[in-house]
N, C-alpha and C positions, 0 to 999 in steps of 0.2 A: 525547386524544395529539395533543400540536403535529406541525407538520411536520417530517419528518426526511428527511436526504437522503444521499447515498453521496458520499463525500470524496476518498479517497484509498488507495492500498495503499504499504504500507513494506517498501522493500528493503534490505536490509544488502549494501554493496557494496565490493569489495576494491579495485578499480581505478577510480579516479574519472575518468581520461582517456578509457579505453575505452568507460565505461559512458556518460559526456556524448557520446560520438561516437556511440554507438548511438542512444541517445533523442534527439539533435540531428538528426543527419545520416541517420540510417536511417529512425527512425519519422517523423521531420518535428516533433517537439515543440519548444515552446520552454522556456527558462529562465525560471520565473515569479518565483522569489526563492531566496536563497541565504544562510544563515546559518551562522555559526561560533560554536561554543561551547567553552570552557576545561575544562569538567568534565561528567561524565554527567548524563543527564537524570533528573528525580525520577520520572518514570513510566517510565523504561526505554526511551525511544523509540528508542535507538541500541542496546539490547539490554543486556547484562550487563556495561558497561564503565563505568571512572568516568573515564577520561582526556578527553583533546581529540576533539573530533569535529565532523563538519558536518551540514548538513541542506539538500538542494537540492530544491525541488520543479519537478516539469518536467509539462507538458501541452500540449493543444492550444488552449488558452485559459484564461480567467480561472477561479481555482477556486469563484467563484458559481457557475456553470453548467456546469463541464466535471469529470469526475473525474481524478484525476491521479495523479502517481506521487511518492513521498518517496523519496529516496535518501540513506541514513544511511550516511558512511563515518568510520571509527573508525581515527584515526590509527595507523599501526603493525599494522592486521590487513589482511591481503592477500588473504585467502581463507575462506570461510563452509562448509562441509559442506551440501549440500541435503538436505532430506528429501523424503518423498512427499505432504507437505501441500499446497504450492501447486502447480496444477496447469497454471496458465496465464491469460494476458490476452487477449480477443479483441476485436478493433478490426477496423474497416471501412476501407481506406484503399489505393487502388490505387497511389497517390504511393508509399508505404510500401514497397510490392511493387518499384515501378520505381527508388526508392533502393536497396534492397537488391542488386538484380541490378547497378547500376551501380557500386555499390562492392564487388561481387563476395562479400557477405555472406551466409554458406550459407541456403539456402531448401529447405525440403522439403516437396512438394505433398501433404498428407495426404488430402484429397478435392477433387474438381474447384473450382479456383477460391480454396482456403484452403490457407494456407502455414504452416508451423512455422518459426519463428526464435528463435535463442536469444540472450539478451541476455549480457554478460560477467558471469560468474558461475554461467550454467546456466539463467538463468530463461525459462521459456517464453513466447512471443507467438505468437498466431494471426490473421495476417494475411487478411483478407478482401478479394479482389482488385477491389472496386470502389468507388465513393464512398459516404460514409456517409449512413444515411438521415435522420439529424437531424444537428444542428449539431456534437455531439459523437461524434467516430469510436469510443469505447472502449465497447463494448456490455455486456460483463461479465467478471468475476472468477470464476475456477473454483477451487474448495476440495474437498479431498479430506474424505469423511467414512467413519466405520465402520458407523454405523446411522442411516440416511436417516430413518427414522420418528422417532428420539429427535430429531435434528437437526432436523427439521421443526417439531417441538413448541417447540424452543428460539428457532429464528430467527423463525418466525410468531407462536406463541401468547405466547411471552414479550417479544420484542423488535418484534413488531406488523408485520412484514413480511407483503405480499401473496404468495400463491403464484400464478405467472403460468402454471407448467406442472408436471406431476409424472408420472414415467414408473416405476412400481415394477418392472417389467421389465428396463428398463436402470439404475435407481436413481440416476435424475438429477431433480433438480428446479432451476426457475428462479423466484428471488423479487427483490422490491425495493420500494421506497417510492413509487415514481411511475413511470407509464409512461414518462416521457422521461428517465429517470436511468440509469445504468450500473445492470446486473443483477447477482446474486449467485447462481453456479450451484454446487450441492451436487453433488458426484457420489460415488456409494458405490463402495467399494474393499473387497477381502477384507482382514482383518488391520488390524492398528491403523494410524493415522495419526500418521507419525515426524515430528517438525518439526526434528530434527537441531540445526545450529548458525545456520543460515540463516533461520530461522522468521522470518515476516513479520508483519503486523499489517493489519487492515483498518479504517478509520474512517468514522465517520458523524457528523452533528452532529443535534442536537435542541435546542428551546428551553431555555437555561439552567435556569430554573425546574424542569423536569422531570428534572434529572441525579439530585438526592437522593431522588426516587420510584423512579427506576430501579435507583438503588444499594439502596433498601429492598426493592424485588421481588426483586432477585436473593438478597437475604439471606434473605427468607420461603422462597423456593424451593431455597434451599441451593444456589445456584450458585455458582462460582467468581468472586471478585472479586480481581484482581491487584494493581490499584492504587485504594483507597477516592478518593472524590472530594478533588481536590487541584487548587491553581492553578499554572499553568506561567507562568513569565515569560520572555519573548523581550527582551532589552535594546534599547530604545528603541521596542518595539511592545507591543500590546495584551497584556493577561495573561488567559489562557484557564482555564476550569476543566474537567476532564475526570474520567472514570471509566474504568478499563480493565477489562474483563472478558474471560473464557475460556469458550469455549462447551463441548460434551462431550467434543469429542476436542481441546480445548487450544489453539483457534485464537484469538490475541488480538485483540479488538474494543474500539476506541477510540471512546467517545462523547464530545464537546465541544459545547461550549456555542454556539450557533450565532450569537448576536448578537456576541460577542467574537472569534468566530471569523472573521467576515466582514472584522473590521478587521484582523486578523493577516494574512490572507491577502490583502491587497491585493497585486497585481501592482508589482513593483520592476523599472523599467526598466534598473537598475544590476545585476540579478540575474547575467546571464550574465558581465558582465566581472568581478563578485565571485567566482564560480566560477573563473572563468580565472586569476585572480591567485591564489586559494588553491591553484590546482594548480601553477601556476608556482614558489609558494615552498614546494611540500608537501618538495622533495628537502632543504632546509635542516631539516626536523622529525624527525633522527634520534634525536633524545633521546627522543622518543615512541615511537618504535619499538623501543627498547630498553627501557623502563619501563612502556608499556602493558600491564596487565594486568586480566583480568575483576574483576568485583565478586565477592567472598565470596558464597557462597551461604549 
């Protein structure tokens, strides 16, 4: 198995202006790139929608060595119902805590020095009030699971993640592909995992040659494949190959070929301006608000 790395988490956002303000002004992230699309993604990156949408990548640094957020915006969709699947992203940044206080963004201290804060749409983030111990402030993504043992078999034995911590009493486990990468935290809950309408997606990269083998493995193990190996085009940029999987609780997992993704994910110095221009023009897109509908299931 070649080198794999954690890339990003995908959020569906209903209010681009407030969301951009949260990630830029509160968390202190940068707009890494912004892209507009006239029709839905072949791998349902924007969810079950066919119409115009946009993708904005935000993070503390380049995607080559930082875990980032992908903000997908479907024109005309202003709200997504949250489930209990996404439990939060934890990051270390005293600056973000300071920014939130200055901007009077609600903070709730859940344990000493750790503050819960919500992005527009209700997505939870946990801010540790100190400087990051490494170059990337994002430490972990926490997802809910209904059967920790079953999930560990999937993420560790099938997807090859290392188990860093495991506590059966608290039904918690911490996994990752490398010590210096953002970790995946699995937290057991009672009852089933509900993804509702805001369901997210976590993305990883692997050498492109591994994608067919990964798909074959999931077929042999009778695991769910949401999107078989497919090529995704971004106008004027690299074409990447992806396979979209689902774990035992239905969490969406994107594996993308690393070589092409590194070309696609180059930082765009015009990214912030492109987003600002799109938000300024959004008011004229009333046709999409009237006509945008989910894809037929």
